[in-house]
MDTraj code that builds the backbone (N, CA, C; nanometers):
import mdtraj as md
import numpy as np

residues = "MET ASP ASP ASP TYR ARG ASN THR LYS TYR CYS PRO LYS LEU SER ASP LEU LYS GLU LYS LYS GLU LYS VAL LYS GLU ALA VAL LEU GLN GLU HIS PRO ARG ALA LYS ASP MET HIS THR TYR ILE SER ASP ASN ARG LEU CYS TYR LYS GLN GLN PHE ILE GLU VAL TYR ASN GLY LYS CYS PRO TYR CYS GLY VAL THR LEU ALA ILE ILE GLY TRP LYS GLN PHE GLU ILE ASP HIS PHE ILE PRO LYS ASP SER SER ARG PHE SER SER LYS ALA GLN ALA GLY SER ILE GLU ASN LEU VAL LEU ALA CYS TYR ASP CYS ASN ARG SER LYS SER SER LEU GLU LEU SER GLU GLU ASP LEU TYR LYS VAL ASP PRO ASP GLY SER ASP ILE CYS ARG SER PHE PHE ARG ASP GLU ASP TYR TYR ILE ARG ILE SER GLU ASP PHE SER THR ASP ASP ALA VAL ASN GLN PHE TYR LYS GLN LEU GLY LEU ASP ARG GLN ILE HIS ARG LEU ASP TYR LEU LEU MET ASN MET ARG GLY LEU ARG GLU LYS LEU LYS ASP LYS PRO LEU ALA TYR THR HIS LEU THR GLU ALA ILE GLU MET LEU GLN GLN LYS ARG ARG".split()
xyz = np.array([
    [0.3976, -0.6360, 1.2113],
    [0.5309, -0.5808, 1.1868],
    [0.5584, -0.4672, 1.2846],
    [0.6710, -0.4679, 1.3490],
    [0.7093, -0.3605, 1.4386],
    [0.7755, -0.2484, 1.3591],
    [0.7596, -0.1256, 1.4084],
    [0.8217, -0.0104, 1.3426],
    [0.7867, -0.0035, 1.1944],
    [0.6620, -0.0216, 1.1646],
    [0.6149, -0.0183, 1.0254],
    [0.5902, 0.1277, 0.9870],
    [0.6715, 0.1806, 0.8968],
    [0.6622, 0.3216, 0.8594],
    [0.5280, 0.3566, 0.7946],
    [0.4549, 0.2576, 0.7518],
    [0.3266, 0.2823, 0.6843],
    [0.2130, 0.3036, 0.7836],
    [0.2353, 0.2651, 0.9090],
    [0.1308, 0.2710, 1.0096],
    [0.1547, 0.3804, 1.1136],
    [0.0480, 0.4460, 1.1547],
    [0.0528, 0.5274, 1.2752],
    [0.0209, 0.4350, 1.3927],
    [0.0260, 0.4880, 1.5121],
    [-0.0051, 0.4047, 1.6290],
    [-0.1530, 0.3668, 1.6338],
    [-0.2337, 0.4313, 1.5483],
    [-0.3758, 0.4030, 1.5457],
    [-0.4129, 0.2996, 1.4390],
    [-0.3183, 0.2625, 1.3550],
    [-0.3464, 0.1729, 1.2431],
    [-0.3321, 0.0264, 1.2835],
    [-0.4223, -0.0600, 1.2393],
    [-0.4037, -0.2033, 1.2638],
    [-0.2839, -0.2535, 1.1833],
    [-0.2133, -0.3510, 1.2384],
    [-0.0962, -0.4043, 1.1703],
    [-0.1359, -0.4923, 1.0532],
    [-0.0556, -0.4907, 0.9492],
    [-0.0735, -0.5836, 0.8394],
    [-0.0306, -0.7219, 0.8868],
    [-0.1119, -0.8223, 0.8579],
    [-0.0787, -0.9566, 0.9043],
    [-0.1402, -1.0624, 0.8147],
    [-0.0754, -1.1784, 0.8098],
    [-0.1277, -1.2953, 0.7379],
    [-0.1675, -1.2627, 0.5939],
    [-0.0859, -1.1823, 0.5269],
    [-0.1210, -1.1378, 0.3924],
    [-0.1328, -1.2543, 0.2937],
    [-0.0407, -1.3468, 0.3009],
    [-0.0434, -1.4599, 0.2080],
    [-0.1732, -1.5388, 0.2218],
    [-0.2103, -1.5694, 0.3449],
    [-0.3321, -1.6459, 0.3691],
    [-0.4568, -1.5684, 0.3255],
    [-0.4598, -1.4400, 0.3539],
    [-0.5754, -1.3584, 0.3176],
    [-0.5876, -1.3436, 0.1658],
    [-0.4745, -1.3308, 0.0980],
    [-0.4778, -1.3216, -0.0483],
    [-0.5271, -1.4523, -0.1096],
    [-0.4887, -1.5635, -0.0497],
    [-0.5347, -1.6934, -0.0985],
    [-0.6867, -1.7050, -0.0875],
    [-0.7428, -1.6455, 0.0173],
    [-0.8883, -1.6497, 0.0335],
    [-0.9582, -1.5690, -0.0755],
    [-0.8967, -1.4586, -0.1171],
    [-0.9539, -1.3819, -0.2287],
    [-0.9473, -1.4652, -0.3563],
    [-0.8362, -1.5325, -0.3761],
    [-0.8222, -1.6212, -0.4926],
    [-0.9309, -1.7288, -0.4908],
    [-0.9534, -1.7872, -0.3751],
    [-1.0566, -1.8900, -0.3624],
    [-1.1949, -1.8346, -0.3966],
    [-1.2201, -1.7101, -0.3558],
    [-1.3494, -1.6471, -0.3865],
    [-1.3656, -1.6292, -0.5375],
    [-1.2574, -1.5910, -0.6050],
    [-1.2621, -1.5768, -0.7506],
    [-1.2906, -1.7122, -0.8150],
    [-1.2181, -1.8148, -0.7734],
    [-1.2323, -1.9474, -0.8345],
    [-1.3677, -2.0113, -0.8067],
    [-1.4281, -1.9724, -0.6962],
    [-1.5603, -2.0260, -0.6655],
    [-1.6633, -1.9808, -0.7692],
    [-1.6490, -1.8575, -0.8134],
    [-1.7404, -1.8035, -0.9140],
    [-1.6892, -1.8236, -1.0564],
    [-1.5580, -1.8341, -1.0702],
    [-1.4959, -1.8469, -1.2031],
    [-1.3921, -1.9588, -1.1982],
    [-1.4363, -2.0843, -1.2004],
    [-1.3471, -2.1989, -1.1801],
    [-1.2319, -2.2090, -1.2798],
    [-1.2467, -2.1494, -1.3946],
    [-1.1425, -2.1605, -1.4966],
    [-1.0487, -2.0398, -1.4982],
    [-1.0674, -1.9511, -1.4045],
    [-0.9850, -1.8299, -1.3993],
    [-0.8388, -1.8651, -1.3733],
    [-0.7496, -1.8000, -1.4460],
    [-0.6055, -1.8189, -1.4277],
    [-0.5359, -1.6874, -1.3927],
    [-0.5721, -1.5818, -1.4639],
    [-0.5123, -1.4512, -1.4374],
    [-0.5951, -1.3789, -1.3315],
    [-0.5504, -1.3850, -1.2072],
    [-0.6255, -1.3250, -1.0976],
    [-0.6371, -1.1733, -1.1117],
    [-0.5395, -1.1114, -1.1765],
    [-0.5424, -0.9652, -1.1925],
    [-0.6658, -0.9202, -1.2693],
    [-0.7058, -0.9968, -1.3680],
    [-0.8215, -0.9614, -1.4499],
    [-0.9462, -0.9430, -1.3645],
    [-0.9633, -1.0276, -1.2666],
    [-1.0835, -1.0252, -1.1836],
    [-1.0705, -0.9283, -1.0663],
    [-0.9550, -0.9290, -1.0014],
    [-0.9390, -0.8480, -0.8805],
    [-0.9280, -0.6994, -0.9124],
    [-0.8798, -0.6650, -1.0298],
    [-0.8638, -0.5239, -1.0659],
    [-0.9913, -0.4617, -1.1228],
    [-1.0932, -0.5423, -1.1445],
    [-1.2177, -0.4945, -1.2051],
    [-1.3024, -0.4227, -1.0996],
    [-1.3227, -0.2938, -1.1186],
    [-1.3996, -0.2143, -1.0216],
    [-1.5457, -0.2568, -1.0122],
    [-1.5924, -0.3304, -1.1116],
    [-1.7332, -0.3708, -1.1132],
    [-1.7575, -0.4957, -1.0295],
    [-1.6507, -0.5652, -0.9929],
    [-1.6638, -0.6898, -0.9183],
    [-1.6288, -0.6684, -0.7709],
    [-1.6657, -0.7644, -0.6877],
    [-1.6457, -0.7504, -0.5430],
    [-1.5044, -0.7841, -0.4982],
    [-1.4256, -0.8457, -0.5853],
    [-1.2949, -0.8977, -0.5434],
    [-1.1954, -0.7861, -0.5113],
    [-1.2089, -0.6742, -0.5778],
    [-1.1171, -0.5643, -0.5493],
    [-1.1361, -0.5152, -0.4062],
    [-1.2609, -0.5024, -0.3633],
    [-1.2866, -0.4580, -0.2269],
    [-1.2310, -0.5590, -0.1271],
    [-1.2446, -0.6863, -0.1581],
    [-1.1893, -0.7897, -0.0710],
    [-1.0374, -0.7788, -0.0637],
    [-0.9761, -0.7492, -0.1767],
    [-0.8307, -0.7356, -0.1816],
    [-0.7851, -0.6124, -0.1031],
    [-0.8610, -0.5043, -0.1132],
    [-0.8310, -0.3838, -0.0347],
    [-0.8356, -0.4148, 0.1145],
    [-0.9309, -0.4960, 0.1559],
    [-0.9440, -0.5323, 0.2967],
    [-0.8258, -0.6152, 0.3452],
    [-0.7664, -0.6948, 0.2561],
    [-0.6470, -0.7724, 0.2914],
    [-0.5378, -0.6794, 0.3451],
    [-0.5270, -0.5618, 0.2822],
    [-0.4231, -0.4643, 0.3178],
    [-0.4740, -0.3563, 0.4131],
    [-0.5837, -0.3847, 0.4823],
    [-0.6416, -0.2891, 0.5790],
    [-0.6734, -0.1548, 0.5140],
    [-0.7100, -0.1572, 0.3848],
    [-0.7438, -0.0326, 0.3166],
    [-0.6281, 0.0628, 0.3090],
    [-0.5072, 0.0094, 0.2884],
    [-0.3859, 0.0905, 0.2948],
    [-0.2911, 0.0536, 0.1821],
    [-0.2289, 0.1534, 0.1200],
    [-0.1242, 0.1270, 0.0210],
    [-0.0022, 0.0731, 0.0952],
    [0.0445, -0.0463, 0.0622],
    [0.1570, -0.1040, 0.1350],
    [0.2931, -0.0503, 0.0915],
    [0.2924, 0.0474, 0.0023],
    [0.4168, 0.1151, -0.0349],
    [0.4333, 0.2459, 0.0439],
    [0.3319, 0.3318, 0.0379],
    [0.3433, 0.4633, 0.1041],
    [0.2601, 0.4753, 0.2305],
    [0.1582, 0.3894, 0.2466],
    [0.0781, 0.3892, 0.3684],
    [-0.0513, 0.4676, 0.3633],
    [-0.0808, 0.5376, 0.2532],
    [-0.2034, 0.6148, 0.2463],
    [-0.3239, 0.5219, 0.2585],
    [-0.4306, 0.5706, 0.3234],
    [-0.5442, 0.4845, 0.3529],
    [-0.6685, 0.5195, 0.2708],
    [-0.7607, 0.4255, 0.2768],
    [-0.8892, 0.4381, 0.2090],
    [-0.9655, 0.5616, 0.2575],
    [-0.9452, 0.5992, 0.3813],
    [-1.0156, 0.7151, 0.4370],
    [-0.9702, 0.8462, 0.3737],
    [-0.8510, 0.8433, 0.3134],
    [-0.7939, 0.9656, 0.2566],
    [-0.8133, 0.9735, 0.1067],
    [-0.8017, 0.8610, 0.0368],
    [-0.8134, 0.8656, -0.1109],
    [-0.9271, 0.7813, -0.1654],
    [-1.0169, 0.7566, -0.1704],
    [-1.1255, 0.6700, -0.2079],
    [-1.0837, 0.5430, -0.2798],
    [-1.1648, 0.4421, -0.2739],
    [-1.1233, 0.3079, -0.3179],
    [-1.0909, 0.3011, -0.4663],
    [-1.1506, 0.3886, -0.5474],
    [-1.1213, 0.3848, -0.6909],
    [-0.9807, 0.4353, -0.7221],
    [-0.9172, 0.5005, -0.6261],
    [-0.7787, 0.5447, -0.6460],
    [-0.6778, 0.4386, -0.5996],
    [-0.7314, 0.3220, -0.5609],
    [-0.6448, 0.2073, -0.5342],
    [-0.6443, 0.1183, -0.6575],
    [-0.5276, 0.0649, -0.6900],
    [-0.5119, -0.0216, -0.8058],
    [-0.4435, -0.1511, -0.7640],
    [-0.4453, -0.2497, -0.8528],
    [-0.3820, -0.3780, -0.8251],
    [-0.2521, -0.3839, -0.9047],
    [-0.1436, -0.3823, -0.8323],
    [-0.0100, -0.3758, -0.8910],
    [0.0476, -0.5153, -0.9130],
    [0.1166, -0.5324, -1.0272],
    [0.2020, -0.6499, -1.0456],
    [0.3352, -0.6161, -0.9780],
    [0.3652, -0.6802, -0.8661],
    [0.4885, -0.6473, -0.7941],
    [0.6096, -0.6653, -0.8865],
    [0.6207, -0.7811, -0.9493],
    [0.7149, -0.7984, -1.0598],
    [0.6379, -0.7630, -1.1859],
    [0.6851, -0.6694, -1.2673],
    [0.6087, -0.6202, -1.3826],
    [0.5566, -0.7330, -1.4715],
    [0.4369, -0.7128, -1.5233],
    [0.3717, -0.8187, -1.6009],
    [0.4453, -0.8528, -1.7298],
    [0.5275, -0.7590, -1.7812],
    [0.6010, -0.7871, -1.9038],
    [0.7416, -0.8408, -1.8760],
    [0.7676, -0.8798, -1.7517],
    [0.8989, -0.9340, -1.7164],
    [0.9246, -1.0658, -1.7885],
    [1.0492, -1.0872, -1.8241],
    [1.0876, -1.2126, -1.8907],
    [1.0796, -1.3314, -1.7949],
    [1.0575, -1.3042, -1.6671],
    [1.0445, -1.4130, -1.5696],
    [0.9136, -1.4887, -1.5873],
    [0.8190, -1.4263, -1.6544],
    [0.6890, -1.4886, -1.6727],
    [0.6751, -1.5435, -1.8142],
    [0.6142, -1.6590, -1.8226],
    [0.5916, -1.7209, -1.9536],
    [0.4541, -1.6873, -2.0087],
    [0.3694, -1.6259, -1.9268],
    [0.2344, -1.5927, -1.9720],
    [0.1762, -1.4804, -1.8881],
    [0.0725, -1.4189, -1.9403],
    [0.0004, -1.3135, -1.8675],
    [-0.0599, -1.3697, -1.7393],
    [-0.1102, -1.4930, -1.7478],
    [-0.1723, -1.5558, -1.6316],
    [-0.0712, -1.5765, -1.5196],
    [0.0505, -1.6135, -1.5550],
    [0.1539, -1.6337, -1.4541],
    [0.1880, -1.5017, -1.3861],
    [0.1968, -1.3943, -1.4638],
    [0.2241, -1.2617, -1.4074],
    [0.1112, -1.2170, -1.3160],
    [-0.0103, -1.2611, -1.3470],
    [-0.1274, -1.2220, -1.2692],
    [-0.1613, -1.3171, -1.1571],
    [-0.0663, -1.3999, -1.1175],
    [-0.0907, -1.4915, -1.0052],
    [-0.1102, -1.4110, -0.8774],
    [-0.1850, -1.4660, -0.7854],
    [-0.2182, -1.3929, -0.6629],
    [-0.0929, -1.3557, -0.5838],
    [0.0113, -1.4385, -0.5930],
    [0.1348, -1.4115, -0.5194],
    [0.2053, -1.2855, -0.5697],
    [0.1817, -1.2502, -0.6961],
    [0.2500, -1.1349, -0.7553],
    [0.1662, -1.0083, -0.7498],
    [0.0481, -1.0165, -0.6935],
    [-0.0398, -0.8997, -0.6886],
    [-0.0295, -0.8278, -0.5548],
    [-0.0277, -0.6972, -0.5622],
    [-0.0154, -0.6120, -0.4439],
    [-0.1090, -0.4929, -0.4600],
    [-0.1726, -0.4523, -0.3538],
    [-0.2517, -0.3302, -0.3572],
    [-0.1575, -0.2107, -0.3670],
    [-0.1967, -0.1080, -0.4400],
    [-0.1145, 0.0133, -0.4487],
    [-0.2056, 0.1322, -0.4761],
    [-0.1723, 0.2460, -0.4186],
    [-0.2453, 0.3672, -0.4539],
    [-0.2075, 0.4066, -0.5965],
    [-0.2898, 0.4898, -0.6559],
    [-0.2676, 0.5315, -0.7945],
    [-0.1278, 0.5882, -0.8136],
    [-0.0858, 0.6772, -0.7234],
    [0.0441, 0.7437, -0.7383],
    [0.1595, 0.6439, -0.7337],
    [0.1579, 0.5544, -0.6364],
    [0.2675, 0.4576, -0.6245],
    [0.2696, 0.3612, -0.7426],
    [0.1515, 0.3168, -0.7835],
    [0.1454, 0.2203, -0.8937],
    [0.1958, 0.2813, -1.0236],
    [0.1523, 0.4031, -1.0533],
    [0.1932, 0.4662, -1.1789],
    [0.3398, 0.5085, -1.1738],
    [0.3878, 0.5485, -1.0582],
    [0.5291, 0.5861, -1.0460],
    [0.6188, 0.4634, -1.0570],
    [0.5763, 0.3569, -0.9947],
    [0.6537, 0.2330, -0.9988],
    [0.6625, 0.1803, -1.1407],
    [0.5519, 0.1873, -1.2129],
    [0.5466, 0.1501, -1.3544],
    [0.6085, 0.0120, -1.3773],
    [0.7058, 0.0023, -1.4655],
    [0.7647, -0.1281, -1.4997],
    [0.8991, -0.1510, -1.4303],
    [0.9211, -0.0811, -1.3195],
    [1.0454, -0.1000, -1.2451],
    [1.0606, -0.2464, -1.2053],
    [1.1757, -0.3025, -1.2382],
    [1.2013, -0.4424, -1.2046],
    [1.3378, -0.4543, -1.1381],
    [1.3382, -0.5113, -1.0195],
    [1.4619, -0.5321, -0.9470],
    [1.5099, -0.6761, -0.9650],
    [1.6356, -0.6965, -0.9348],
    [1.6909, -0.8312, -0.9470],
    [1.6291, -0.9224, -0.8416],
    [1.6379, -1.0514, -0.8653],
    [1.5816, -1.1505, -0.7738],
    [1.6365, -1.1320, -0.6318],
    [1.7631, -1.1002, -0.6221],
    [1.8261, -1.0892, -0.4906],
    [1.7878, -0.9612, -0.4163],
    [1.7285, -0.8655, -0.4881],
    [1.6903, -0.7380, -0.4261],
    [1.5415, -0.7274, -0.3949],
    [1.4602, -0.8147, -0.4502],
    [1.3156, -0.8015, -0.4378],
    [1.2675, -0.7980, -0.2932],
    [1.3255, -0.8819, -0.2101],
    [1.2776, -0.8931, -0.0724],
    [1.2898, -0.7612, 0.0037],
    [1.3826, -0.6761, -0.0368],
    [1.4082, -0.5512, 0.0358],
    [1.2906, -0.4543, 0.0271],
    [1.2111, -0.4681, -0.0791],
    [1.0991, -0.3748, -0.0990],
    [0.9660, -0.4471, -0.1171],
    [0.9637, -0.5752, -0.0873],
    [0.8409, -0.6532, -0.1010],
    [0.7418, -0.6098, 0.0068],
    [0.6297, -0.5493, -0.0309],
    [0.5365, -0.4970, 0.0697],
    [0.4629, -0.6049, 0.1468],
    [0.4719, -0.7290, 0.1002],
    [0.4087, -0.8388, 0.1726],
    [0.5022, -0.8982, 0.2779],
    [0.6268, -0.8563, 0.2774],
    [0.7240, -0.9081, 0.3732],
    [0.7593, -0.8047, 0.4780],
    [0.8439, -0.8426, 0.5708],
    [0.8812, -0.7529, 0.6800],
    [1.0039, -0.6688, 0.6484],
    [1.0826, -0.7093, 0.5471],
    [1.2087, -0.6397, 0.5215],
    [1.1904, -0.4988, 0.4664],
    [1.0762, -0.4708, 0.4057],
    [1.0532, -0.3354, 0.3554],
    [1.0553, -0.2359, 0.4717],
    [1.0216, -0.2824, 0.5912],
    [1.0232, -0.1952, 0.7095],
    [1.1622, -0.1843, 0.7698],
    [1.2564, -0.2596, 0.7176],
    [1.3969, -0.2406, 0.7510],
    [1.4621, -0.1475, 0.6498],
    [1.4079, -0.1441, 0.5282],
    [1.4624, -0.0576, 0.4233],
    [1.4225, 0.0875, 0.4442],
    [1.3002, 0.1098, 0.4930],
    [1.2476, 0.2448, 0.5076],
    [1.1955, 0.2678, 0.6493],
    [1.1968, 0.3925, 0.6918],
    [1.1407, 0.4293, 0.8202],
    [1.0771, 0.5676, 0.8083],
    [0.9987, 0.6033, 0.9097],
    [0.9338, 0.7354, 0.9133],
    [1.0087, 0.8193, 1.0169],
    [1.0595, 0.9361, 0.9764],
    [1.1330, 1.0179, 1.0723],
    [1.0376, 1.1016, 1.1573],
    [1.0922, 1.1803, 1.2495],
    [1.0090, 1.2553, 1.3435],
    [0.9280, 1.3647, 1.2769],
    [0.9641, 1.4004, 1.1537],
    [0.8874, 1.4996, 1.0777],
    [0.7917, 1.4343, 0.9792],
    [0.7739, 1.3024, 0.9908],
    [0.6798, 1.2242, 0.9119],
    [0.7259, 1.1953, 0.7689],
    [0.8502, 1.2244, 0.7373],
    [0.9026, 1.1886, 0.6055],
    [0.9401, 1.0403, 0.6027],
    [0.9176, 0.9767, 0.4889],
    [0.9680, 0.8410, 0.4688],
    [1.1146, 0.8530, 0.4285],
    [1.2008, 0.7813, 0.4982],
    [1.3444, 0.7861, 0.4721],
    [1.3995, 0.6457, 0.4492],
    [1.5161, 0.6390, 0.3867],
    [1.5870, 0.5124, 0.3724],
    [1.6664, 0.4889, 0.4999],
    [1.6582, 0.3683, 0.5524],
    [1.7284, 0.3383, 0.6766],
    [1.8789, 0.3385, 0.6558],
    [1.9494, 0.3561, 0.7637],
    [2.0955, 0.3624, 0.7574],
    [2.1550, 0.2351, 0.6981],
    [2.0952, 0.1203, 0.7308],
    [2.1466, -0.0073, 0.6807],
    [2.1414, -0.0179, 0.5287],
    [2.0489, 0.0572, 0.4658],
    [2.0312, 0.0471, 0.3209],
    [2.0587, 0.1796, 0.2492],
    [2.1235, 0.2705, 0.3189],
    [2.1457, 0.4046, 0.2641],
    [2.2298, 0.4035, 0.1363],
    [2.3141, 0.3047, 0.1201],
    [2.3986, 0.2969, 0.0006],
    [2.3567, 0.1834, -0.0916],
    [2.2427, 0.1251, -0.0640],
    [2.1940, 0.0139, -0.1460],
    [2.1305, 0.0699, -0.2743],
    [2.1846, 0.0341, -0.3882],
    [2.1381, 0.0895, -0.5156],
    [1.9922, 0.0555, -0.5433],
    [1.9527, -0.0687, -0.5177],
    [1.8161, -0.1111, -0.5480],
    [1.7146, -0.0373, -0.4617],
    [1.7428, -0.0258, -0.3331],
    [1.6514, 0.0428, -0.2420],
    [1.6421, 0.1903, -0.2782],
    [1.7543, 0.2517, -0.3105],
    [1.7533, 0.3923, -0.3513],
    [1.6767, 0.4125, -0.4812],
    [1.6931, 0.3215, -0.5750],
    [1.6204, 0.3325, -0.7019],
    [1.4698, 0.3224, -0.6790],
    [1.4299, 0.2277, -0.5980],
    [1.2879, 0.2088, -0.5668],
    [1.2312, 0.3325, -0.4970],
    [1.3038, 0.3835, -0.4006],
    [1.2632, 0.5008, -0.3226],
    [1.2428, 0.6227, -0.4125],
    [1.3369, 0.6441, -0.5024],
    [1.3300, 0.7615, -0.5901],
    [1.2203, 0.7459, -0.6953],
    [1.2081, 0.6269, -0.7526],
    [1.1088, 0.6093, -0.8585],
    [0.9669, 0.6227, -0.8056],
    [0.9420, 0.5708, -0.6858],
    [0.8077, 0.5832, -0.6291],
    [0.7842, 0.7205, -0.5657],
    [0.8905, 0.7988, -0.5517],
    [0.8759, 0.9312, -0.4912],
    [0.8341, 0.9237, -0.3452],
    [0.8917, 0.8289, -0.2725],
    [0.8526, 0.8106, -0.1332],
    [0.8948, 0.9266, -0.0438],
    [0.9808, 1.0133, -0.0960],
    [1.0233, 1.1305, -0.0189],
    [0.9308, 1.2505, -0.0389],
    [0.8237, 1.2341, -0.1144],
    [0.7367, 1.3474, -0.1467],
    [0.6595, 1.3987, -0.0246],
    [0.6290, 1.5288, -0.0276],
    [0.5551, 1.5938, 0.0809],
    [0.4166, 1.5323, 0.1000],
    [0.3569, 1.4827, -0.0077],
    [0.2212, 1.4283, 0.0021],
    [0.2151, 1.3127, 0.0999],
    [0.3219, 1.2328, 0.1072],
    [0.3229, 1.1181, 0.1990],
    [0.3341, 1.1648, 0.3442],
    [0.3988, 1.2765, 0.3626],
    [0.4077, 1.3376, 0.4951],
    [0.2704, 1.3895, 0.5390],
    [0.2006, 1.4554, 0.4485],
    [0.0675, 1.5067, 0.4775],
    [-0.0296, 1.3928, 0.5060],
    [-0.0196, 1.2861, 0.4275],
    [-0.1080, 1.1717, 0.4485],
    [-0.0884, 1.1112, 0.5868],
    [0.0363, 1.1026, 0.6292],
    [0.0650, 1.0450, 0.7599],
    [0.0089, 1.1336, 0.8713],
    [0.0188, 1.2643, 0.8527],
    [-0.0394, 1.3577, 0.9492],
    [-0.1910, 1.3383, 0.9562],
    [-0.2543, 1.3264, 0.8398],
    [-0.3991, 1.3055, 0.8361],
    [-0.4382, 1.1738, 0.9026],
    [-0.3591, 1.0702, 0.8793],
    [-0.3866, 0.9409, 0.9416],
    [-0.3789, 0.9514, 1.0935],
    [-0.2799, 1.0231, 1.1428],
    [-0.2664, 1.0435, 1.2870],
    [-0.3846, 1.1214, 1.3431],
    [-0.4230, 1.2258, 1.2720],
    [-0.5332, 1.3095, 1.3183],
    [-0.6647, 1.2326, 1.3196],
    [-0.6864, 1.1515, 1.2180],
    [-0.8083, 1.0706, 1.2122],
    [-0.8111, 0.9684, 1.3262],
    [-0.6950, 0.9089, 1.3523],
    [-0.6882, 0.8130, 1.4609],
    [-0.7144, 0.8774, 1.5958],
    [-0.6574, 0.9954, 1.6164],
    [-0.6789, 1.0675, 1.7409],
    [-0.8249, 1.1077, 1.7557],
    [-0.8862, 1.1496, 1.6459],
    [-1.0263, 1.1920, 1.6517],
    [-1.1166, 1.0803, 1.7042],
    [-1.0863, 0.9563, 1.6654],
    [-1.1663, 0.8434, 1.7126],
    [-1.1573, 0.8294, 1.8642],
    [-1.0457, 0.8729, 1.9213],
    [-1.0280, 0.8644, 2.0662],
    [-1.0985, 0.9785, 2.1404],
    [-1.1424, 1.0786, 2.0656],
    [-1.2003, 1.1988, 2.1277],
    [-1.3517, 1.2088, 2.1094],
    [-1.4158, 1.0981, 2.0789],
    [-1.5594, 1.1017, 2.0537],
    [-1.6392, 1.1492, 2.1748],
    [-1.5841, 1.1279, 2.2938],
    [-1.6557, 1.1700, 2.4145],
    [-1.6181, 1.3111, 2.4576],
    [-1.5444, 1.3810, 2.3710],
    [-1.5068, 1.5199, 2.3982],
    [-1.5482, 1.6055, 2.2782],
    [-1.6735, 1.6457, 2.2746],
    [-1.7313, 1.7107, 2.1561],
    [-1.6547, 1.8309, 2.1030],
    [-1.6077, 1.9173, 2.1910],
    [-1.5391, 2.0384, 2.1453],
    [-1.4084, 2.0028, 2.0739],
    [-1.3289, 1.9185, 2.1366],
    [-1.2020, 1.8771, 2.0751],
    [-1.2284, 1.8003, 1.9459],
    [-1.3308, 1.7165, 1.9485],
    [-1.3669, 1.6379, 1.8290],
    [-1.4030, 1.7298, 1.7135],
    [-1.4821, 1.8342, 1.7419],
    [-1.5258, 1.9275, 1.6376],
    [-1.4076, 2.0057, 1.5806],
    [-1.3206, 2.0548, 1.6662],
    [-1.2053, 2.1319, 1.6203],
    [-1.1119, 2.0448, 1.5358],
    [-1.0936, 1.9228, 1.5777],
    [-1.0057, 1.8322, 1.5038],
    [-1.0676, 1.7967, 1.3689],
    [-1.1975, 1.7783, 1.3655],
    [-1.2666, 1.7503, 1.2393],
    [-1.2489, 1.8655, 1.1410],
    [-1.2602, 1.9878, 1.1902],
    [-1.2416, 2.1054, 1.1046],
    [-1.0992, 2.1098, 1.0484],
    [-1.0015, 2.0774, 1.1320],
    [-0.8617, 2.0772, 1.0871],
    [-0.8385, 1.9676, 0.9835],
    [-0.8990, 1.8512, 1.0054],
    [-0.8854, 1.7406, 0.9098],
    [-0.9449, 1.7790, 0.7753],
    [-1.0621, 1.8390, 0.7775],
    [-1.1276, 1.8788, 0.6522],
    [-1.0452, 1.9838, 0.5781],
    [-0.9851, 2.0744, 0.6521],
    [-0.9007, 2.1760, 0.5898],
    [-0.7794, 2.1125, 0.5216],
    [-0.7137, 2.0187, 0.5903],
    [-0.5974, 1.9524, 0.5331],
    [-0.6361, 1.8607, 0.4178],
    [-0.7539, 1.7995, 0.4281],
    [-0.8012, 1.7144, 0.3193],
    [-0.8227, 1.7957, 0.1925],
    [-0.8762, 1.9180, 0.2107],
    [-0.8939, 2.0086, 0.0970],
    [-0.7581, 2.0469, 0.0383],
    [-0.6614, 2.0721, 0.1232],
    [-0.5262, 2.1067, 0.0784],
    [-0.4675, 1.9917, -0.0022],
    [-0.4917, 1.8702, 0.0434],
    [-0.4392, 1.7530, -0.0278],
    [-0.4951, 1.7445, -0.1695],
    [-0.6245, 1.7753, -0.1816],
    [-0.6880, 1.7670, -0.3133],
    [-0.6297, 1.8711, -0.4095],
])
top = md.Topology()
chain = top.add_chain()
for i, resn in enumerate(residues, 1):
    res = top.add_residue(resn, chain, resSeq=i)
    for name in ("N", "CA", "C"):
        top.add_atom(name, md.element.get_by_symbol(name[0]), res)
traj = md.Trajectory(xyz[None], top)
């Protein structure tokens, strides 16, 4: 995805999400052939499937962009993109289908809660699609903003406000992601590497 507000220039792009999620489903079914509700297995911290699912998303929350390097894997959860209690589903297993599951950081998942958008609005904020990067962008001060094309769109504004995508924490996370990426480029410059590491640790403490 081009101009992905969730990524810094150092972040790998999200790609082939549908295919990668299907492979996680296949891994579950290989060990549990009768499994129907994928959420039950993938959300279990004791099993390996959650880590596999995190890898599908490059260790990144596809709503706000925070990475595994900043918040530890236990602070990632498996979100029902369409809420599990939606009338669109006839069963828990249907709600827990792999197509409806999305990685989310704790903050985004709990803030999103049972928010449900209309069928015609879902694509605008679907983190597995490209249109979410048309709905939101990252400004020069690292804030997540609503794009001009969707500035008056009720659904996009509701989603933005409920998840708190305008919060300072997302700005700090993006700064940390940039700093971590730059640090990897400075491994052959010990002094700069050390100073940057100290700054990262200081900001990480501030985040906590």
